[in-house]
N, C-alpha and C positions, 0 to 999 in steps of 0.2 A: 497304241501299240508302242510308241516311242517311250512312254512313261514306264511301261512294263519292262522293256528292254533295259532302261536306265536303272530301274529298281533291282532287277536281276544282276546287273553288272556291279552295282554297289554291294549287293549281298555277297557276291563271289569275291570281290576285292576285300571286303571286311573279313570274310572267312579265311582267306589265304593269309592276309595280314595278321590276323589273330593267331594263326598257327605258327607264325614265325617269331612272335614275341614270347619270350620265356615268362612263365608265370611262377609265382612262389609256390603254388600248389603242385606244379608238375616237376619242379626241381627236386632232386633227391635230398632228403633231410640228413644233415650230418648228425651222427650220434656222438654224444659225449662219452668218452671212455671213463668208466669209474674204476679207480684202482682199488682192488679188494685188499683187505687187511691180509697180512702174511701169516700172522700167528694167532692161535686160538687156544684159550684155556676152557675146557669143557668139563662141567661137573654134572654127575648123574645123581638125582635126588629120588629117594623112595619115601613117599608120604606115609606117615604113621596112621594106622587105622583110625578113622573118624576125625582126622585132622586136616582134611582137604581144604576147607574154608580158611582155617587158621594159617595153613601153609601159603595159600595164595595171598593172604593179607600181608604176611611177613615178606614175601617176595616183592609185593607192591612197594613196601617200605625200602627194601634193598635197592630197588630201582632208583630211588632218589639218591642213595649213597653212590651208586655206580655212575649216575649222571654227573655228579661232581667231578669224577675222574675224566669223563668224556669232556666236560667243560674245561678242565685243566690241560687237556691234550695228552693225558697219560694213557688213554686207551681210546680205541676207535668206537667201540660200541659194547653194549651188554644186551642180551636177549634171553627171554624165558620161553621155552618150548615145551608143549605137552606131548608126551609120547602116546600116540593114538593106536597104532597097530603093531605092537611088539611081536617078535617072532620067538619061538621056543615055548617051553612049558611055563615059564614065569617071567614076567617083565622085570628087567634089571632096574629100570627107571620108570618113574611116573612123570617126571619133569626133568628137563635138562637146561642148565644155564650155560650161556656161551659169552665169554669175554673176548673181544678181538683187539689186536694190537698191530700197529704198523712197525714197531721197532722191537727187536729181541730184548734189548736192555729193559724195556718196560715190563716184559714178562717176568724178569728176574725179581722184581719188586712191584707186583701189580697194585699194591695199596700203600704208596708212600704217604707218610704223615697221616696214617689212618686215624689216630686219635683226634687230631685236629679236624680232619674231614668229617669224622663221626659227629663231633660237637657242633660243627657248622650245619650238618644235615639234620641232626636230631638234638636241638639244644635242650630239650626238656626230658631226655631219655637217658637212663643209665645204661652204659654198654652191656653190663652183665645181665640186666633184665632183657635187653633186646636179643642177646645171644642165647639166653635161656629159652625165650619164646621160639627162636629159630630152631634150636635143638629139639624142643618139645614137639615140633610139627613135622620134622622129617629127619631122615638119615642121609648123609652124603655117602653113597655107596662106592663111588670111584671117580677119579679125575683123569683127564687125558690132556696132553699137550699136542696140538696139531700144527703142522707147518704146511702152508699152501705150496704145492709143487707146480701145479698147472691148472688151468681152467679154460672154459669157453665162455663167450658172452652170448 
């Protein structure tokens, strides 16, 4: 009987002691606040009939070009978005590209030293050939400049 009492007492003390010790799993985790870019250049692309695969290949190549500017700190990011559920009678865009920037000054010249960056990104490609393939695959229907005013996390 004494052993049973001691066993129960040890269990109660351990339980109470355990509830008083903070655990990493029970403490609230701190969230790191990510500062969103403030400026966005948005381009609306309409793919030419039968050129969907060619367009996506071209954008895959453009991604490498934009990555150079991200690496240089001249833009925050570049993204390609497919428009899935457009409203209205005809979709204005099949795809949208978004360039984001932290500084307004970077939006005024979003591609500084473009010729040099192009040669670094595509050392064996003629710019006129690349731009021809781009234009053959899609039309840039419109562009917009957005400024972040407010947001939630």
